[in-house]
All heavy atoms as TSV, in Angstrom:
chain	resi	resn	atom	element	x	y	z
A	1	MET	N	N	-56.240	19.433	80.014
A	1	MET	CA	C	-56.004	20.425	78.997
A	1	MET	C	C	-57.153	21.430	79.038
A	1	MET	O	O	-58.304	21.063	79.170
A	1	MET	CB	C	-55.933	19.749	77.623
A	1	MET	CG	C	-55.836	20.725	76.488
A	1	MET	SD	S	-55.581	19.980	74.866
A	1	MET	CE	C	-57.014	18.990	74.659
A	2	ILE	N	N	-56.790	22.688	78.898
A	2	ILE	CA	C	-57.778	23.760	78.885
A	2	ILE	C	C	-57.569	24.572	77.603
A	2	ILE	O	O	-56.443	24.971	77.298
A	2	ILE	CB	C	-57.626	24.686	80.105
A	2	ILE	CG1	C	-57.833	23.896	81.398
A	2	ILE	CG2	C	-58.586	25.860	80.012
A	2	ILE	CD1	C	-57.462	24.656	82.650
A	3	ILE	N	N	-58.647	24.782	76.854
A	3	ILE	CA	C	-58.587	25.586	75.639
A	3	ILE	C	C	-59.469	26.803	75.842
A	3	ILE	O	O	-60.647	26.674	76.160
A	3	ILE	CB	C	-59.046	24.791	74.408
A	3	ILE	CG1	C	-58.178	23.550	74.233
A	3	ILE	CG2	C	-59.002	25.670	73.159
A	3	ILE	CD1	C	-58.657	22.617	73.137
A	4	GLU	N	N	-58.880	27.963	75.666
A	4	GLU	CA	C	-59.615	29.214	75.785
A	4	GLU	C	C	-59.548	29.952	74.456
A	4	GLU	O	O	-58.538	29.901	73.767
A	4	GLU	CB	C	-59.002	30.109	76.858
A	4	GLU	CG	C	-59.062	29.540	78.250
A	4	GLU	CD	C	-58.359	30.441	79.256
A	4	GLU	OE1	O	-58.210	31.644	78.986
A	4	GLU	OE2	O	-57.955	29.924	80.296
A	5	ARG	N	N	-60.617	30.621	74.120
A	5	ARG	CA	C	-60.625	31.439	72.916
A	5	ARG	C	C	-60.864	32.883	73.322
A	5	ARG	O	O	-61.864	33.203	73.960
A	5	ARG	CB	C	-61.714	30.969	71.954
A	5	ARG	CG	C	-61.712	31.744	70.669
A	5	ARG	CD	C	-62.727	31.190	69.714
A	5	ARG	NE	N	-62.636	31.946	68.478
A	5	ARG	CZ	C	-63.260	31.621	67.385
A	5	ARG	NH1	N	-64.034	30.555	67.359
A	5	ARG	NH2	N	-63.126	32.345	66.303
A	6	THR	N	N	-59.927	33.749	72.951
A	6	THR	CA	C	-60.090	35.174	73.200
A	6	THR	C	C	-60.496	35.823	71.881
A	6	THR	O	O	-60.700	35.135	70.887
A	6	THR	CB	C	-58.783	35.795	73.734
A	6	THR	OG1	O	-57.796	35.758	72.706
A	6	THR	CG2	C	-58.295	35.053	74.970
A	7	THR	N	N	-60.570	37.119	71.858
A	7	THR	CA	C	-60.992	37.802	70.633
A	7	THR	C	C	-59.977	37.661	69.506
A	7	THR	O	O	-60.340	37.735	68.340
A	7	THR	CB	C	-61.220	39.304	70.898
A	7	THR	OG1	O	-60.043	39.866	71.464
A	7	THR	CG2	C	-62.406	39.506	71.820
A	8	ASP	N	N	-58.706	37.414	69.832
A	8	ASP	CA	C	-57.707	37.348	68.770
A	8	ASP	C	C	-56.765	36.154	68.836
A	8	ASP	O	O	-55.802	36.074	68.079
A	8	ASP	CB	C	-56.886	38.645	68.740
A	8	ASP	CG	C	-56.189	38.921	70.064
A	8	ASP	OD1	O	-56.519	38.280	71.068
A	8	ASP	OD2	O	-55.312	39.800	70.082
A	9	GLU	N	N	-57.028	35.182	69.720
A	9	GLU	CA	C	-56.148	34.015	69.783
A	9	GLU	C	C	-56.796	32.868	70.550
A	9	GLU	O	O	-57.784	33.041	71.248
A	9	GLU	CB	C	-54.815	34.381	70.444
A	9	GLU	CG	C	-54.945	34.763	71.908
A	9	GLU	CD	C	-53.657	35.267	72.529
A	9	GLU	OE1	O	-52.637	35.340	71.830
A	9	GLU	OE2	O	-53.680	35.583	73.716
A	10	PHE	N	N	-56.199	31.687	70.377
A	10	PHE	CA	C	-56.530	30.527	71.191
A	10	PHE	C	C	-55.425	30.367	72.219
A	10	PHE	O	O	-54.246	30.552	71.909
A	10	PHE	CB	C	-56.581	29.246	70.349
A	10	PHE	CG	C	-57.822	29.121	69.521
A	10	PHE	CD1	C	-57.812	29.489	68.180
A	10	PHE	CD2	C	-58.984	28.630	70.068
A	10	PHE	CE1	C	-58.936	29.364	67.413
A	10	PHE	CE2	C	-60.124	28.505	69.308
A	10	PHE	CZ	C	-60.109	28.873	67.973
A	11	VAL	N	N	-55.794	30.002	73.421
A	11	VAL	CA	C	-54.823	29.727	74.470
A	11	VAL	C	C	-55.066	28.288	74.916
A	11	VAL	O	O	-56.174	27.932	75.314
A	11	VAL	CB	C	-54.990	30.691	75.667
A	11	VAL	CG1	C	-53.993	30.360	76.763
A	11	VAL	CG2	C	-54.857	32.134	75.207
A	12	ILE	N	N	-54.023	27.464	74.815
A	12	ILE	CA	C	-54.120	26.057	75.210
A	12	ILE	C	C	-53.190	25.837	76.391
A	12	ILE	O	O	-52.002	26.153	76.312
A	12	ILE	CB	C	-53.736	25.121	74.045
A	12	ILE	CG1	C	-54.606	25.413	72.827
A	12	ILE	CG2	C	-53.850	23.663	74.474
A	12	ILE	CD1	C	-54.191	24.675	71.576
A	13	ARG	N	N	-53.732	25.278	77.452
A	13	ARG	CA	C	-52.936	25.015	78.659
A	13	ARG	C	C	-52.913	23.510	78.920
A	13	ARG	O	O	-53.931	22.837	78.846
A	13	ARG	CB	C	-53.542	25.736	79.851
A	13	ARG	CG	C	-53.439	27.224	79.734
A	13	ARG	CD	C	-53.782	27.891	81.073
A	13	ARG	NE	N	-53.545	29.302	80.959
A	13	ARG	CZ	C	-54.511	30.209	80.895
A	13	ARG	NH1	N	-55.770	29.847	80.982
A	13	ARG	NH2	N	-54.224	31.488	80.768
A	14	PHE	N	N	-51.714	23.030	79.243
A	14	PHE	CA	C	-51.519	21.627	79.577
A	14	PHE	C	C	-50.921	21.520	80.965
A	14	PHE	O	O	-50.153	22.399	81.378
A	14	PHE	CB	C	-50.552	20.970	78.585
A	14	PHE	CG	C	-51.119	20.829	77.213
A	14	PHE	CD1	C	-50.959	21.829	76.273
A	14	PHE	CD2	C	-51.818	19.691	76.854
A	14	PHE	CE1	C	-51.478	21.707	75.003
A	14	PHE	CE2	C	-52.343	19.556	75.588
A	14	PHE	CZ	C	-52.176	20.564	74.654
A	15	PRO	N	N	-51.220	20.434	81.652
A	15	PRO	CA	C	-50.610	20.243	82.969
A	15	PRO	C	C	-49.097	20.103	82.845
A	15	PRO	O	O	-48.581	19.663	81.817
A	15	PRO	CB	C	-51.205	18.929	83.475
A	15	PRO	CG	C	-52.257	18.535	82.516
A	15	PRO	CD	C	-52.107	19.357	81.290
A	16	PHE	N	N	-48.404	20.492	83.873
A	16	PHE	CA	C	-46.949	20.408	83.889
A	16	PHE	C	C	-46.463	18.975	83.687
A	16	PHE	O	O	-45.362	18.742	83.215
A	16	PHE	CB	C	-46.414	20.972	85.210
A	16	PHE	CG	C	-44.924	21.063	85.254
A	16	PHE	CD1	C	-44.257	22.035	84.537
A	16	PHE	CD2	C	-44.197	20.157	86.004
A	16	PHE	CE1	C	-42.872	22.113	84.575
A	16	PHE	CE2	C	-42.817	20.230	86.050
A	16	PHE	CZ	C	-42.155	21.209	85.335
A	17	THR	N	N	-47.285	18.013	84.010
A	17	THR	CA	C	-46.893	16.605	83.914
A	17	THR	C	C	-46.964	16.058	82.486
A	17	THR	O	O	-46.595	14.908	82.257
A	17	THR	CB	C	-47.793	15.745	84.811
A	17	THR	OG1	O	-49.161	15.952	84.411
A	17	THR	CG2	C	-47.620	16.105	86.276
A	18	THR	N	N	-47.397	16.851	81.524
A	18	THR	CA	C	-47.496	16.394	80.146
A	18	THR	C	C	-46.117	16.039	79.610
A	18	THR	O	O	-45.141	16.750	79.840
A	18	THR	CB	C	-48.134	17.489	79.260
A	18	THR	OG1	O	-49.411	17.819	79.795
A	18	THR	CG2	C	-48.286	17.032	77.835
A	19	ASN	N	N	-46.034	14.934	78.871
A	19	ASN	CA	C	-44.788	14.451	78.286
A	19	ASN	C	C	-44.200	15.514	77.353
A	19	ASN	O	O	-44.836	15.928	76.388
A	19	ASN	CB	C	-45.074	13.154	77.527
A	19	ASN	CG	C	-43.857	12.577	76.876
A	19	ASN	OD1	O	-43.284	13.183	75.979
A	19	ASN	ND2	N	-43.479	11.396	77.311
A	20	ASN	N	N	-42.967	15.953	77.624
A	20	ASN	CA	C	-42.336	17.017	76.845
A	20	ASN	C	C	-42.151	16.652	75.376
A	20	ASN	O	O	-42.346	17.488	74.501
A	20	ASN	CB	C	-40.969	17.383	77.436
A	20	ASN	CG	C	-41.096	18.145	78.731
A	20	ASN	OD1	O	-42.130	18.716	79.029
A	20	ASN	ND2	N	-40.034	18.155	79.507
A	21	GLU	N	N	-41.753	15.416	75.117
A	21	GLU	CA	C	-41.520	14.999	73.734
A	21	GLU	C	C	-42.819	15.020	72.927
A	21	GLU	O	O	-42.847	15.510	71.798
A	21	GLU	CB	C	-40.898	13.601	73.706
A	21	GLU	CG	C	-40.495	13.155	72.315
A	21	GLU	CD	C	-39.790	11.815	72.333
A	21	GLU	OE1	O	-39.007	11.560	73.275
A	21	GLU	OE2	O	-40.022	11.032	71.401
A	22	ARG	N	N	-43.877	14.495	73.490
A	22	ARG	CA	C	-45.175	14.516	72.807
A	22	ARG	C	C	-45.658	15.939	72.612
A	22	ARG	O	O	-46.229	16.282	71.581
A	22	ARG	CB	C	-46.186	13.691	73.584
A	22	ARG	CG	C	-45.893	12.191	73.498
A	22	ARG	CD	C	-46.816	11.353	74.311
A	22	ARG	NE	N	-48.208	11.616	74.011
A	22	ARG	CZ	C	-49.213	11.283	74.807
A	22	ARG	NH1	N	-48.962	10.668	75.941
A	22	ARG	NH2	N	-50.448	11.543	74.483
A	23	MET	N	N	-45.425	16.792	73.602
A	23	MET	CA	C	-45.820	18.191	73.502
A	23	MET	C	C	-45.058	18.869	72.364
A	23	MET	O	O	-45.639	19.603	71.569
A	23	MET	CB	C	-45.554	18.900	74.823
A	23	MET	CG	C	-45.929	20.351	74.829
A	23	MET	SD	S	-47.680	20.652	74.636
A	23	MET	CE	C	-48.288	19.947	76.135
A	24	GLN	N	N	-43.755	18.619	72.270
A	24	GLN	CA	C	-42.955	19.234	71.211
A	24	GLN	C	C	-43.405	18.746	69.843
A	24	GLN	O	O	-43.470	19.531	68.886
A	24	GLN	CB	C	-41.465	18.951	71.416
A	24	GLN	CG	C	-40.585	19.721	70.450
A	24	GLN	CD	C	-40.721	21.224	70.613
A	24	GLN	OE1	O	-40.549	21.756	71.703
A	24	GLN	NE2	N	-41.027	21.929	69.540
A	25	ASP	N	N	-43.734	17.470	69.723
A	25	ASP	CA	C	-44.252	16.939	68.458
A	25	ASP	C	C	-45.526	17.674	68.047
A	25	ASP	O	O	-45.703	18.027	66.878
A	25	ASP	CB	C	-44.537	15.442	68.566
A	25	ASP	CG	C	-43.274	14.599	68.624
A	25	ASP	OD1	O	-42.190	15.129	68.299
A	25	ASP	OD2	O	-43.384	13.421	68.999
A	26	MET	N	N	-46.403	17.899	69.012
A	26	MET	CA	C	-47.653	18.584	68.701
A	26	MET	C	C	-47.399	20.038	68.305
A	26	MET	O	O	-47.981	20.547	67.342
A	26	MET	CB	C	-48.605	18.537	69.895
A	26	MET	CG	C	-49.957	19.129	69.571
A	26	MET	SD	S	-51.072	19.138	70.964
A	26	MET	CE	C	-50.347	20.421	71.941
A	27	ILE	N	N	-46.507	20.698	68.999
A	27	ILE	CA	C	-46.177	22.087	68.679
A	27	ILE	C	C	-45.564	22.172	67.289
A	27	ILE	O	O	-45.908	23.052	66.491
A	27	ILE	CB	C	-45.239	22.677	69.745
A	27	ILE	CG1	C	-45.995	22.836	71.063
A	27	ILE	CG2	C	-44.632	24.004	69.286
A	27	ILE	CD1	C	-45.110	23.142	72.251
A	28	ASP	N	N	-44.670	21.241	66.964
A	28	ASP	CA	C	-44.062	21.218	65.629
A	28	ASP	C	C	-45.122	21.025	64.552
A	28	ASP	O	O	-45.080	21.677	63.499
A	28	ASP	CB	C	-43.012	20.116	65.533
A	28	ASP	CG	C	-41.792	20.387	66.398
A	28	ASP	OD1	O	-41.606	21.535	66.852
A	28	ASP	OD2	O	-41.028	19.431	66.625
A	29	TYR	N	N	-46.055	20.120	64.799
A	29	TYR	CA	C	-47.124	19.875	63.829
A	29	TYR	C	C	-47.986	21.126	63.640
A	29	TYR	O	O	-48.288	21.514	62.505
A	29	TYR	CB	C	-47.992	18.697	64.282
A	29	TYR	CG	C	-49.188	18.484	63.403
A	29	TYR	CD1	C	-49.048	17.936	62.135
A	29	TYR	CD2	C	-50.466	18.865	63.820
A	29	TYR	CE1	C	-50.155	17.762	61.306
A	29	TYR	CE2	C	-51.558	18.700	63.013
A	29	TYR	CZ	C	-51.401	18.138	61.757
A	29	TYR	OH	O	-52.498	17.978	60.946
A	30	LEU	N	N	-48.375	21.757	64.734
A	30	LEU	CA	C	-49.189	22.969	64.634
A	30	LEU	C	C	-48.438	24.081	63.910
A	30	LEU	O	O	-49.021	24.824	63.112
A	30	LEU	CB	C	-49.634	23.432	66.023
A	30	LEU	CG	C	-50.619	22.515	66.732
A	30	LEU	CD1	C	-50.854	22.992	68.157
A	30	LEU	CD2	C	-51.928	22.419	65.969
A	31	ARG	N	N	-47.145	24.188	64.160
A	31	ARG	CA	C	-46.331	25.197	63.476
A	31	ARG	C	C	-46.273	24.901	61.980
A	31	ARG	O	O	-46.396	25.806	61.155
A	31	ARG	CB	C	-44.923	25.220	64.079
A	31	ARG	CG	C	-44.022	26.257	63.470
A	31	ARG	CD	C	-44.453	27.656	63.872
A	31	ARG	NE	N	-43.475	28.604	63.367
A	31	ARG	CZ	C	-43.789	29.793	62.872
A	31	ARG	NH1	N	-45.028	30.207	62.872
A	31	ARG	NH2	N	-42.853	30.578	62.415
A	32	PHE	N	N	-46.094	23.633	61.616
A	32	PHE	CA	C	-46.103	23.232	60.212
A	32	PHE	C	C	-47.430	23.623	59.563
A	32	PHE	O	O	-47.450	24.202	58.472
A	32	PHE	CB	C	-45.880	21.718	60.100
A	32	PHE	CG	C	-46.304	21.149	58.778
A	32	PHE	CD1	C	-45.508	21.313	57.661
A	32	PHE	CD2	C	-47.491	20.453	58.656
A	32	PHE	CE1	C	-45.902	20.805	56.427
A	32	PHE	CE2	C	-47.893	19.941	57.440
A	32	PHE	CZ	C	-47.086	20.114	56.324
A	33	LYS	N	N	-48.534	23.322	60.219
A	33	LYS	CA	C	-49.850	23.662	59.671
A	33	LYS	C	C	-49.999	25.171	59.491
A	33	LYS	O	O	-50.543	25.631	58.488
A	33	LYS	CB	C	-50.965	23.123	60.567
A	33	LYS	CG	C	-51.027	21.609	60.646
A	33	LYS	CD	C	-51.266	20.979	59.299
A	33	LYS	CE	C	-52.729	21.009	58.945
A	33	LYS	NZ	N	-53.037	20.320	57.696
A	34	GLU	N	N	-49.512	25.927	60.450
A	34	GLU	CA	C	-49.592	27.383	60.374
A	34	GLU	C	C	-48.772	27.916	59.197
A	34	GLU	O	O	-49.233	28.762	58.434
A	34	GLU	CB	C	-49.090	27.991	61.679
A	34	GLU	CG	C	-49.082	29.508	61.684
A	34	GLU	CD	C	-48.474	30.078	62.954
A	34	GLU	OE1	O	-47.521	29.495	63.495
A	34	GLU	OE2	O	-48.968	31.119	63.395
A	35	LEU	N	N	-47.560	27.397	59.037
A	35	LEU	CA	C	-46.673	27.888	57.989
A	35	LEU	C	C	-47.138	27.506	56.590
A	35	LEU	O	O	-46.881	28.231	55.632
A	35	LEU	CB	C	-45.252	27.362	58.215
A	35	LEU	CG	C	-44.520	27.914	59.430
A	35	LEU	CD1	C	-43.207	27.179	59.633
A	35	LEU	CD2	C	-44.281	29.406	59.272
A	36	THR	N	N	-47.798	26.376	56.476
A	36	THR	CA	C	-48.172	25.891	55.144
A	36	THR	C	C	-49.635	26.130	54.798
A	36	THR	O	O	-50.069	25.772	53.702
A	36	THR	CB	C	-47.860	24.388	55.016
A	36	THR	OG1	O	-48.607	23.666	55.997
A	36	THR	CG2	C	-46.369	24.118	55.188
A	37	ALA	N	N	-50.383	26.758	55.659
A	37	ALA	CA	C	-51.822	26.940	55.452
A	37	ALA	C	C	-52.143	27.675	54.160
A	37	ALA	O	O	-53.107	27.340	53.463
A	37	ALA	CB	C	-52.442	27.671	56.636
A	38	ASP	N	N	-51.357	28.646	53.792
A	38	ASP	CA	C	-51.647	29.457	52.614
A	38	ASP	C	C	-50.962	28.971	51.345
A	38	ASP	O	O	-51.102	29.586	50.294
A	38	ASP	CB	C	-51.241	30.914	52.870
A	38	ASP	CG	C	-52.053	31.535	53.997
A	38	ASP	OD1	O	-53.203	31.106	54.210
A	38	ASP	OD2	O	-51.529	32.444	54.667
A	39	TYR	N	N	-50.209	27.883	51.419
A	39	TYR	CA	C	-49.435	27.434	50.272
A	39	TYR	C	C	-50.018	26.221	49.563
A	39	TYR	O	O	-49.550	25.864	48.495
A	39	TYR	CB	C	-47.991	27.134	50.688
A	39	TYR	CG	C	-47.258	28.377	51.120
A	39	TYR	CD1	C	-47.040	28.628	52.461
A	39	TYR	CD2	C	-46.819	29.302	50.201
A	39	TYR	CE1	C	-46.387	29.783	52.874
A	39	TYR	CE2	C	-46.172	30.458	50.592
A	39	TYR	CZ	C	-45.950	30.684	51.932
A	39	TYR	OH	O	-45.315	31.827	52.336
A	40	GLY	N	N	-50.971	25.572	50.132
A	40	GLY	CA	C	-51.549	24.395	49.499
A	40	GLY	C	C	-50.552	23.256	49.355
A	40	GLY	O	O	-50.631	22.463	48.426
A	41	VAL	N	N	-49.598	23.171	50.255
A	41	VAL	CA	C	-48.585	22.122	50.224
A	41	VAL	C	C	-49.114	20.904	50.964
A	41	VAL	O	O	-49.664	21.024	52.052
A	41	VAL	CB	C	-47.285	22.616	50.900
A	41	VAL	CG1	C	-46.249	21.519	50.946
A	41	VAL	CG2	C	-46.748	23.841	50.191
A	42	THR	N	N	-48.950	19.744	50.360
A	42	THR	CA	C	-49.390	18.517	51.022
A	42	THR	C	C	-48.257	17.932	51.859
A	42	THR	O	O	-47.081	18.238	51.622
A	42	THR	CB	C	-49.841	17.463	50.004
A	42	THR	OG1	O	-48.700	17.049	49.234
A	42	THR	CG2	C	-50.928	18.004	49.082
A	43	GLN	N	N	-48.604	17.089	52.791
A	43	GLN	CA	C	-47.598	16.420	53.607
A	43	GLN	C	C	-46.689	15.580	52.718
A	43	GLN	O	O	-45.480	15.499	52.938
A	43	GLN	CB	C	-48.253	15.557	54.680
A	43	GLN	CG	C	-47.257	14.875	55.605
A	43	GLN	CD	C	-46.449	15.853	56.440
A	43	GLN	OE1	O	-47.010	16.749	57.038
A	43	GLN	NE2	N	-45.139	15.687	56.482
A	44	SER	N	N	-47.255	14.970	51.697
A	44	SER	CA	C	-46.465	14.156	50.774
A	44	SER	C	C	-45.395	14.992	50.075
A	44	SER	O	O	-44.252	14.555	49.923
A	44	SER	CB	C	-47.389	13.512	49.735
A	44	SER	OG	O	-46.642	12.793	48.794
A	45	GLU	N	N	-45.747	16.184	49.650
A	45	GLU	CA	C	-44.775	17.070	49.004
A	45	GLU	C	C	-43.673	17.488	49.977
A	45	GLU	O	O	-42.499	17.541	49.609
A	45	GLU	CB	C	-45.477	18.302	48.433
A	45	GLU	CG	C	-46.384	17.984	47.262
A	45	GLU	CD	C	-47.269	19.152	46.861
A	45	GLU	OE1	O	-47.784	19.856	47.758
A	45	GLU	OE2	O	-47.430	19.352	45.653
A	46	VAL	N	N	-44.051	17.757	51.193
A	46	VAL	CA	C	-43.075	18.113	52.214
A	46	VAL	C	C	-42.142	16.939	52.469
A	46	VAL	O	O	-40.919	17.100	52.560
A	46	VAL	CB	C	-43.772	18.551	53.523
A	46	VAL	CG1	C	-42.766	18.717	54.651
A	46	VAL	CG2	C	-44.556	19.830	53.306
A	47	ASP	N	N	-42.703	15.733	52.555
A	47	ASP	CA	C	-41.894	14.536	52.781
A	47	ASP	C	C	-40.902	14.321	51.643
A	47	ASP	O	O	-39.745	13.964	51.875
A	47	ASP	CB	C	-42.786	13.309	52.938
A	47	ASP	CG	C	-43.602	13.339	54.222
A	47	ASP	OD1	O	-43.273	14.127	55.126
A	47	ASP	OD2	O	-44.591	12.581	54.296
A	48	GLN	N	N	-41.346	14.524	50.399
A	48	GLN	CA	C	-40.455	14.353	49.244
A	48	GLN	C	C	-39.313	15.368	49.288
A	48	GLN	O	O	-38.159	15.036	49.012
A	48	GLN	CB	C	-41.234	14.504	47.940
A	48	GLN	CG	C	-42.143	13.338	47.646
A	48	GLN	CD	C	-43.013	13.578	46.418
A	48	GLN	OE1	O	-43.057	14.676	45.875
A	48	GLN	NE2	N	-43.706	12.539	45.987
A	49	LEU	N	N	-39.622	16.610	49.617
A	49	LEU	CA	C	-38.595	17.636	49.722
A	49	LEU	C	C	-37.604	17.295	50.832
A	49	LEU	O	O	-36.390	17.421	50.656
A	49	LEU	CB	C	-39.239	19.001	49.975
A	49	LEU	CG	C	-38.276	20.168	50.157
A	49	LEU	CD1	C	-37.403	20.355	48.920
A	49	LEU	CD2	C	-39.056	21.441	50.459
A	50	ALA	N	N	-38.112	16.863	51.971
A	50	ALA	CA	C	-37.237	16.491	53.086
A	50	ALA	C	C	-36.316	15.345	52.694
A	50	ALA	O	O	-35.122	15.358	53.027
A	50	ALA	CB	C	-38.070	16.112	54.305
A	51	LYS	N	N	-36.839	14.365	51.976
A	51	LYS	CA	C	-36.012	13.240	51.512
A	51	LYS	C	C	-34.901	13.725	50.597
A	51	LYS	O	O	-33.756	13.300	50.709
A	51	LYS	CB	C	-36.868	12.221	50.755
A	51	LYS	CG	C	-37.343	11.067	51.543
A	51	LYS	CD	C	-38.066	10.103	50.624
A	51	LYS	CE	C	-38.162	8.758	51.263
A	51	LYS	NZ	N	-38.953	7.828	50.459
A	52	ALA	N	N	-35.241	14.611	49.673
A	52	ALA	CA	C	-34.246	15.134	48.733
A	52	ALA	C	C	-33.163	15.920	49.472
A	52	ALA	O	O	-31.970	15.785	49.181
A	52	ALA	CB	C	-34.925	16.014	47.681
A	53	ILE	N	N	-33.571	16.728	50.432
A	53	ILE	CA	C	-32.609	17.511	51.212
A	53	ILE	C	C	-31.699	16.587	52.009
A	53	ILE	O	O	-30.479	16.764	52.029
A	53	ILE	CB	C	-33.343	18.509	52.131
A	53	ILE	CG1	C	-34.000	19.598	51.290
A	53	ILE	CG2	C	-32.391	19.095	53.175
A	53	ILE	CD1	C	-34.970	20.474	52.056
A	54	ASN	N	N	-32.292	15.583	52.654
A	54	ASN	CA	C	-31.495	14.635	53.446
A	54	ASN	C	C	-30.538	13.857	52.568
A	54	ASN	O	O	-29.387	13.624	52.950
A	54	ASN	CB	C	-32.401	13.680	54.211
A	54	ASN	CG	C	-33.120	14.360	55.358
A	54	ASN	OD1	O	-32.693	15.402	55.833
A	54	ASN	ND2	N	-34.221	13.778	55.789
A	55	ARG	N	N	-30.987	13.434	51.393
A	55	ARG	CA	C	-30.141	12.682	50.468
A	55	ARG	C	C	-28.948	13.542	50.041
A	55	ARG	O	O	-27.799	13.094	50.058
A	55	ARG	CB	C	-30.936	12.243	49.243
A	55	ARG	CG	C	-30.183	11.307	48.328
A	55	ARG	CD	C	-31.004	10.830	47.128
A	55	ARG	NE	N	-32.355	10.400	47.478
A	55	ARG	CZ	C	-33.477	11.051	47.141
A	55	ARG	NH1	N	-33.426	12.155	46.425
A	55	ARG	NH2	N	-34.661	10.584	47.494
A	56	LYS	N	N	-29.214	14.788	49.671
A	56	LYS	CA	C	-28.142	15.685	49.245
A	56	LYS	C	C	-27.157	15.929	50.389
A	56	LYS	O	O	-25.939	15.906	50.188
A	56	LYS	CB	C	-28.715	17.008	48.747
A	56	LYS	CG	C	-27.652	17.936	48.257
A	56	LYS	CD	C	-28.209	19.189	47.650
A	56	LYS	CE	C	-27.024	20.033	47.267
A	56	LYS	NZ	N	-27.150	21.084	46.476
A	57	TRP	N	N	-27.684	16.160	51.587
A	57	TRP	CA	C	-26.808	16.383	52.734
A	57	TRP	C	C	-25.916	15.174	52.963
A	57	TRP	O	O	-24.721	15.310	53.196
A	57	TRP	CB	C	-27.634	16.668	53.989
A	57	TRP	CG	C	-26.771	16.954	55.188
A	57	TRP	CD1	C	-26.326	18.168	55.598
A	57	TRP	CD2	C	-26.222	15.992	56.096
A	57	TRP	NE1	N	-25.544	18.024	56.723
A	57	TRP	CE2	C	-25.450	16.698	57.036
A	57	TRP	CE3	C	-26.290	14.610	56.204
A	57	TRP	CZ2	C	-24.778	16.073	58.077
A	57	TRP	CZ3	C	-25.623	13.982	57.243
A	57	TRP	CH2	C	-24.873	14.711	58.159
A	58	TRP	N	N	-26.495	13.975	52.891
A	58	TRP	CA	C	-25.727	12.761	53.126
A	58	TRP	C	C	-24.640	12.595	52.079
A	58	TRP	O	O	-23.502	12.245	52.403
A	58	TRP	CB	C	-26.644	11.541	53.162
A	58	TRP	CG	C	-25.874	10.273	53.380
A	58	TRP	CD1	C	-25.696	9.253	52.501
A	58	TRP	CD2	C	-25.143	9.906	54.559
A	58	TRP	NE1	N	-24.924	8.284	53.044
A	58	TRP	CE2	C	-24.555	8.650	54.319
A	58	TRP	CE3	C	-24.933	10.497	55.780
A	58	TRP	CZ2	C	-23.778	7.988	55.251
A	58	TRP	CZ3	C	-24.148	9.848	56.719
A	58	TRP	CH2	C	-23.584	8.611	56.448
A	59	GLU	N	N	-24.965	12.875	50.810
A	59	GLU	CA	C	-23.970	12.769	49.747
A	59	GLU	C	C	-22.797	13.723	50.001
A	59	GLU	O	O	-21.640	13.378	49.754
A	59	GLU	CB	C	-24.598	13.071	48.386
A	59	GLU	CG	C	-25.541	11.987	47.902
A	59	GLU	CD	C	-26.360	12.408	46.682
A	59	GLU	OE1	O	-26.178	13.544	46.183
A	59	GLU	OE2	O	-27.186	11.592	46.234
A	60	GLU	N	N	-23.088	14.904	50.506
A	60	GLU	CA	C	-22.045	15.892	50.760
A	60	GLU	C	C	-21.261	15.624	52.036
A	60	GLU	O	O	-20.119	16.072	52.169
A	60	GLU	CB	C	-22.669	17.290	50.835
A	60	GLU	CG	C	-23.237	17.766	49.513
A	60	GLU	CD	C	-24.008	19.073	49.638
A	60	GLU	OE1	O	-24.182	19.584	50.766
A	60	GLU	OE2	O	-24.459	19.582	48.591
A	61	ASN	N	N	-21.832	14.890	52.974
A	61	ASN	CA	C	-21.196	14.713	54.286
A	61	ASN	C	C	-20.827	13.268	54.621
A	61	ASN	O	O	-20.261	13.029	55.676
A	61	ASN	CB	C	-22.118	15.265	55.377
A	61	ASN	CG	C	-22.263	16.762	55.259
A	61	ASN	OD1	O	-21.354	17.502	55.612
A	61	ASN	ND2	N	-23.373	17.206	54.739
A	62	GLN	N	N	-21.131	12.354	53.762
A	62	GLN	CA	C	-20.903	10.934	54.035
A	62	GLN	C	C	-19.435	10.652	54.369
A	62	GLN	O	O	-19.135	9.863	55.263
A	62	GLN	CB	C	-21.325	10.089	52.831
A	62	GLN	CG	C	-21.186	8.608	53.039
A	62	GLN	CD	C	-21.719	7.830	51.848
A	62	GLN	OE1	O	-22.110	8.407	50.844
A	62	GLN	NE2	N	-21.744	6.532	51.965
A	63	SER	N	N	-18.533	11.301	53.666
A	63	SER	CA	C	-17.106	11.048	53.887
A	63	SER	C	C	-16.671	11.382	55.312
A	63	SER	O	O	-15.702	10.825	55.814
A	63	SER	CB	C	-16.264	11.843	52.887
A	63	SER	OG	O	-16.467	13.232	53.086
A	64	LYS	N	N	-17.358	12.262	55.979
A	64	LYS	CA	C	-17.010	12.630	57.351
A	64	LYS	C	C	-17.315	11.522	58.341
A	64	LYS	O	O	-16.814	11.520	59.464
A	64	LYS	CB	C	-17.784	13.896	57.761
A	64	LYS	CG	C	-17.433	15.102	56.950
A	64	LYS	CD	C	-18.304	16.275	57.329
A	64	LYS	CE	C	-18.036	17.469	56.421
A	64	LYS	NZ	N	-18.948	18.587	56.699
A	65	PHE	N	N	-18.146	10.549	57.941
A	65	PHE	CA	C	-18.562	9.472	58.838
A	65	PHE	C	C	-17.905	8.132	58.507
A	65	PHE	O	O	-18.222	7.131	59.120
A	65	PHE	CB	C	-20.087	9.329	58.808
A	65	PHE	CG	C	-20.792	10.559	59.320
A	65	PHE	CD1	C	-21.229	11.538	58.444
A	65	PHE	CD2	C	-20.988	10.739	60.664
A	65	PHE	CE1	C	-21.865	12.676	58.915
A	65	PHE	CE2	C	-21.636	11.877	61.149
A	65	PHE	CZ	C	-22.068	12.848	60.263
A	66	GLU	N	N	-17.049	8.126	57.521
A	66	GLU	CA	C	-16.385	6.858	57.129
A	66	GLU	C	C	-15.077	6.688	57.824
A	66	GLU	O	O	-14.421	7.539	58.262
A	66	GLU	CB	C	-16.200	6.832	55.610
A	66	GLU	CG	C	-17.519	6.785	54.892
A	66	GLU	CD	C	-17.366	6.850	53.372
A	66	GLU	OE1	O	-16.298	7.257	52.865
A	66	GLU	OE2	O	-18.322	6.487	52.706
């Protein structure tokens, strides 16, 4: 892994052999951190919201899977 810092950004390079799934997980996490940096949202609050959304979706769509 190579990390470079320019005047206006960080550039991170990984070898082509890096596991795609692990890479995507890391990118998703970094994106989450970027999006929530100014909101003071905790991971716990995000998890609770995700649970509520998933529960509501399941209640509305459960009949399609029976």
